[in-house]
C-alpha positions, 0 to 999 in steps of 0.5 A: 519528468519520469517517476522513479521508485526508490528506497525512502530516506530520512529526508523523505519522512515529512512528505511521506508522513503527510501523504500517509496521514492524508490517506488515513484521514480520508477514511476510505482505504486504510484501516488505521483511524489515526495518523502518525507523528513524525517520530512514530512514522520514522519507526513505522517506516523503518520497521518494514521489510521495505519502504519505497517512495515514488519521486517525480522531479524531486517531489515525493508523490507516493509511497509503499510499505512491504512486510510479512502478512503473517509469521512463522509457517505463513511468513512467506506471504507478503502484504503491502500498502500504497499511498499516492498524493491526492493531486497526483492520482490518475498518473499510474503512480499506484501501478508503478508502486505495486510493480516495484513492490512485487519485485522487492517482495520476490527479492526478499524471498516472499512467495505470495503477495496478499492484500487483506482488505481492499475496500470494494468501492476502490474500483481503481485498485481492484481493476489494477490488481486484476490486470496484474493477475491477482486473484480475488479470494471472495468478499468479506461483507461489511468488513470496512467501517467508513468514516460516516459509520456505514460499512463497506465490503472488503475483497482480499486478493493474492498473487503467487510470486514464484 
């Protein structure tokens, strides 16, 4: 009963899309407002620098995407997004996904990992990022629109990988 993080395969796509879309629909963590169809998800996950899944006993319990945060002279900065299946949260799957993404980012030649929009009420993520040595860049007041129309602050973070 251990969690394995690995590169996704096409066979994982349906479960990955369900997890991704659930987090989007929650309206608490991802900036996207609309979920992905299977066809769009296939293209989206394939175009990333790396897409990984967390698997436990044959079940996909989480995933992450890794890609450049910018282009050209800022292309050495990575960005990632993480999604954990709702009934699997609290098992440190997110931490395993983040650690794996940092390794993959280094292997892919990135020098910095930056998170642009960590919602200020996402205390678990903020605690984890600080534990792993990420530095807070400040606060963007009311940078995230919640589903109820209210606005929440966002906190950008970064970590040097070299």
